[in-house]
C-alpha positions in Angstrom: -19.3 16.7 4.6 -18.7 18.2 8.0 -14.8 17.6 9.7 -12.9 19.1 13.0 -9.5 19.2 12.6 -7.0 20.5 14.9 -4.2 21.9 14.5 -1.1 21.3 16.3 1.6 22.5 14.6 4.4 22.6 17.0 8.1 23.7 17.3 10.4 24.7 14.3 9.6 23.9 11.2 6.4 23.2 12.4 5.0 26.2 12.5 5.9 26.7 8.9 4.6 23.5 6.9 1.7 22.5 8.4 0.8 26.0 7.5 0.8 25.0 4.1 -0.8 21.9 5.1 -4.3 23.8 5.9 -4.8 26.1 2.9 -4.5 22.7 0.9 -7.6 21.4 3.6 -9.5 24.1 2.9 -8.5 24.4 -1.4 -10.0 21.2 -1.0 -13.0 21.7 1.2 -13.8 24.8 -1.0 -13.5 22.8 -4.6 -15.9 19.8 -2.8 -18.2 21.5 -1.0 -17.1 20.4 2.1 -17.1 22.5 6.0 -14.1 22.2 7.5 -13.5 23.8 10.6 -10.5 23.9 12.6 -8.8 24.6 16.4 -5.2 24.8 17.3 -3.6 23.4 20.1 0.2 23.7 22.1 2.7 20.6 22.6 6.3 20.4 22.9 9.0 22.9 23.5 6.1 25.9 22.3 4.0 23.9 25.3 6.5 23.6 27.6 7.4 27.4 27.1 3.8 28.7 27.5 2.4 26.4 30.0 5.5 24.3 31.8 3.9 20.7 30.2 4.9 19.2 26.4 1.4 18.1 26.3 -1.2 20.7 28.1 -4.7 18.7 29.2 -6.4 21.5 26.5 -4.3 20.1 24.0 -5.8 16.3 25.1 -9.2 17.7 25.1 -9.1 19.1 21.5 -7.7 15.9 20.0 -10.1 13.6 21.3 -12.9 16.1 20.3 -11.6 16.4 17.1 -12.1 14.3 13.7 -8.0 14.9 12.6 -5.2 16.0 13.4 -2.6 18.2 11.1 0.0 17.7 13.3 3.9 19.8 12.5 7.0 18.6 14.3 8.7 18.8 18.4 11.9 19.5 19.4 14.3 22.5 20.1 17.8 22.6 20.2 18.3 23.4 24.1 17.1 20.4 25.3 19.3 18.2 22.8 22.6 19.9 24.3 20.3 18.8 28.2 20.4 15.1 28.2 19.6 15.8 31.9 16.3 18.0 31.7 13.1 16.2 33.5 10.6 18.0 31.2 11.5 17.2 26.8 9.3 18.3 23.9 9.7 14.4 22.6 7.3 13.9 25.9 4.2 15.6 24.4 4.5 13.6 21.0 5.2 10.2 22.8 2.3 11.6 24.9 -0.5 12.1 22.9 0.3 8.5 20.2 -1.1 7.3 24.2 -3.6 9.0 25.1 -5.7 8.7 21.6 -4.2 5.4 21.5 -2.4 5.6 18.3 -0.8 2.6 17.8 0.3 2.3 14.3 2.1 4.4 12.2 1.5 4.3 8.8 4.5 5.5 6.7 4.7 5.1 2.8 7.6 5.4 0.8 6.8 5.8 -2.2 9.1 6.9 -5.1 8.2 10.3 -7.7 10.0 9.7 -10.6 11.1 13.3 -11.3 12.9 12.9 -7.6 15.1 9.7 -8.6 18.0 11.7 -9.3 17.5 13.4 -5.6 18.2 10.3 -3.7 22.2 9.2 -3.1 21.0 5.8 -4.2 21.2 5.1 -8.0 18.0 5.3 -10.2 18.1 2.2 -11.5 17.7 0.2 -7.8 15.4 2.5 -6.8 12.7 3.7 -9.7 9.1 1.6 -9.0 9.9 1.3 -4.9 6.6 1.4 -3.5 6.9 0.9 0.1 4.5 0.9 3.3 6.0 1.2 6.8 3.3 -0.3 9.2 5.3 0.8 12.8 3.9 -0.3 15.9 3.9 3.5 18.2 3.0 2.9 21.8 4.9 -0.3 22.9 9.1 -0.7 22.9 11.5 0.6 24.5 10.2 4.2 24.1 7.4 3.3 27.0 8.8 0.7 28.8 10.6 1.3 32.6 14.0 3.6 32.1 15.9 4.4 34.6 19.5 5.3 36.2 21.3 3.8 38.5 22.4 5.5 42.0 25.8 6.3 41.0 24.1 7.5 38.1 26.5 5.2 35.8 24.5 3.0 34.2 21.4 3.4 32.6 18.6 1.0 30.9 15.3 1.4 29.2 12.8 -1.5 28.2 11.9 -3.7 25.5 8.5 -4.7 26.2 5.9 -5.8 24.5 2.7 -7.6 24.6 1.0 -10.1 22.5 -2.3 -8.2 22.1 0.0 -4.9 20.9 1.8 -7.5 18.2 -1.5 -8.8 17.1 -3.5 -5.5 16.1 -0.5 -3.8 14.0 0.0 -7.0 12.3 -3.7 -7.6 11.7 -3.5 -3.8 9.8 -0.6 -4.5 7.8 -1.7 -8.3 6.5 -4.8 -6.0 5.7 -3.5 -3.5 4.0 -0.8 -6.5 1.9 -4.0 -7.8 0.7 -5.0 -4.7 -0.8 -1.4 -4.2 -2.3 1.1 -6.6 -3.5 0.4 -9.4 -1.0 3.5 -9.4 0.4 4.6 -8.5 4.2 7.8 -8.5 5.9 8.0 -8.4 9.6 11.1 -6.7 11.3 12.9 -8.3 14.6 16.2 -9.5 16.0 14.4 -12.6 17.2 17.7 -14.3 17.2 19.1 -12.1 20.5 15.8 -10.4 21.9 12.8 -12.1 23.8 10.7 -9.4 23.0 11.3 -10.2 19.4 10.9 -13.7 19.4 7.7 -13.0 20.8 6.9 -10.7 18.0 7.8 -13.5 15.5 6.1 -15.8 17.4 2.9 -13.6 16.7 3.7 -12.4 13.4 3.9 -16.7 12.1 1.1 -17.7 14.0 -1.5 -14.9 12.5 0.1 -15.9 9.0 -2.3 -18.7 8.1 -5.4 -16.5 8.0 -4.1 -14.7 5.2 -3.0 -17.4 2.8 -2.6 -15.2 -0.2 -0.1 -13.3 1.4 3.6 -14.2 0.9 5.2 -13.5 4.5 8.7 -12.9 5.2 10.9 -12.4 8.4 14.2 -10.5 8.5 16.4 -9.6 11.6 17.0 -5.6 11.9 20.4 -5.2 10.6 19.7 -7.5 6.9 16.6 -5.1 6.6 18.1 -1.9 7.0 20.9 -3.5 4.6 18.4 -5.1 1.7 16.5 -1.9 2.4 19.3 0.5 0.3 20.5 -2.6 -1.9 16.9 -3.2 -2.9 14.3 -1.8 -2.3 11.7 -2.8 -4.9 11.8 -6.6 -2.7 9.6 -4.7 -0.3 6.0 -4.5 -0.2 4.1 -3.6 3.4 7.0 -4.0 5.7 6.3 -4.3 9.8 7.9 -3.6 12.3 7.9 -2.0 16.1 8.6 1.0 17.3 12.5 1.3 17.9 13.4 -0.5 14.2 10.3 1.6 12.8 11.7 4.8 13.8 15.5 4.2 12.4 13.6 2.2 8.9 11.3 4.7 8.1 14.2 7.2 8.3 16.8 5.2 6.2 13.8 5.1 4.2 13.8 8.1 3.2 16.9 8.7 1.4 14.5 6.3 -1.3 12.2 9.0 -1.6 15.2 11.8 -2.0 14.7 13.6 1.4 13.0 13.8 4.6 11.3 16.3 3.4 8.8 14.7 1.2 8.1 11.8 3.6 4.4 11.6 5.5 2.9 9.7 7.7 0.1 8.3 9.3 -1.0 7.9 13.6 -3.8 5.4 13.7 -5.6 3.7 16.2 -9.7 3.2 16.4 -10.6 6.8 17.2 -8.7 10.2 15.9 -5.5 9.9 13.6 -2.6 12.3 13.5 -1.2 13.2 10.6 2.5 15.2 10.8 5.8 14.7 8.2 8.5 12.9 9.5 10.8 15.2 9.5 11.6 16.9 12.7 11.3 20.4 14.1 14.2 21.4 11.4 15.1 24.6 13.8 19.0 24.8 11.6 16.2 26.2 9.0 13.3 27.2 11.0 12.4 31.2 9.8 14.1 31.0 7.3 11.1 29.9 4.5 12.8 27.5 3.0 11.1 23.9 4.5 9.9 21.4 2.3 6.1 21.2 2.6 4.7 18.8 0.8 5.4 15.8 3.3 2.8 18.2 5.3 0.5 18.8 2.6 1.2 14.7 1.3 0.1 13.9 5.3 -3.6 15.8 4.6 -3.8 13.4 1.5 -3.4 10.7 4.0 -5.9 12.2 6.6 -8.1 13.2 3.6 -8.3 8.8 2.5 -7.9 7.3 5.8 -9.7 9.8 8.7 -12.6 10.9 6.2 -12.8 8.3 2.6 -12.2 11.3 0.4 -9.9 8.9 -1.5 -10.8 11.4 -4.7 -9.8 14.4 -2.9 -6.3 12.3 -1.4 -5.8 11.0 -5.0 -6.4 14.9 -6.3 -3.7 15.9 -3.8 -1.1 13.0 -5.0 -1.7 14.5 -8.3 -1.0 18.0 -7.6 2.3 17.2 -5.6 2.9 14.9 -9.1 2.2 17.7 -10.9 4.4 20.3 -9.1 7.3 17.9 -9.5 6.7 17.7 -13.4 6.6 21.0 -13.6 10.3 22.0 -12.5 9.2 23.0 -8.7 11.5 21.6 -5.7 12.5 22.6 -2.8 16.3 23.2 -2.3 16.2 19.7 -0.6 15.0 18.1 -3.8 16.9 20.3 -5.9 20.1 18.6 -7.6 23.4 20.1 -9.8 20.6 20.9 -13.1 17.8 22.8 -11.6 17.8 25.7 -12.2 17.9 28.1 -9.3 14.2 30.2 -10.7 12.5 26.7 -9.9 14.5 26.2 -6.3 10.7 27.9 -4.3 10.5 28.4 -0.8 7.6 27.4 1.9 4.6 29.3 1.0 6.0 29.7 -2.9 6.4 25.6 -2.8 2.7 25.7 -1.5 1.5 28.1 -3.9 2.5 25.7 -7.2 0.7 22.7 -5.5 -2.4 25.1 -5.5 -2.5 26.2 -8.5 -2.3 22.7 -9.7 -5.1 22.2 -7.5 -6.9 24.8 -9.4 -6.0 23.9 -12.8 -7.0 20.9 -11.9 -10.6 22.1 -11.1 -10.9 24.7 -14.1 -10.0 21.3 -16.6 -12.8 19.7 -15.3 -15.3 21.9 -15.5 -14.1 22.5 -19.3 
């Protein structure tokens, strides 16, 4: 099978982890006889430095012509410390989501048993957790009208949703629930926000179309508490852009580290696959970033965009095998991890490639 992939590494550790993700794609292509071709494009701070824009037109053109996008991260401390900056790296990420119509962000929160001790939450609470978040990605306060008063002392961001925006992501969440444990939790703040009342109204109206799915509604504050108190109660979680951003970062503690969480941003055309972590400039260039979220994002790409389920499962199995063998990056290591088993970015990538090759050799025998 032939597929064309655009690699948009972005900023900070995005450059380092996507390089490893691409190596895994190449290994899968070689093993299964696929033909993957690649292109690169700029976004974020790197794009601003090169072109003056966080999202050059060339990046959009290349992305639209691709079968999938392997994405890294955007961000730079110079903008974090300057709230007045008019051009910001994050505008590139928001812009590409809008340009490609990537309205649904899928974030699987699946705990590898070997990392039970990597979380600050007790193992007996975590074990068996398996959550799939559907975060709406092109609406909410991130895209609503925003501004300042003339005296600059008052600011506003409008939280806006239209019925069709809720319907299209709710449809994907309901369909996913039908393939899992048939439970869907819709998270909003309908006791306070009018946009959340519309959200709940739409989900309630759609529920009868999926009679086998048990639907519950939680306010965002209650959901945030329950996610830590009893993560196993959740199956599919459906929520808006802002709430989803916060909840999935919170859920990284279930998996042990943000370095373990992959995501897929999809619409009706090209999909974008990225780790949920940021550019992490505090460790950029040190070779210690965890590449596993990027590798697991590759697995999502293979499955969702390319329909290569067996290949995707093999990538996940390779990650599982490396963890079972005791290998860790420093963000998921604990006090009992031997120093020699704590690997850097490239070394952990090499372990995953070794595991893929080992599976191939065993199959050959």
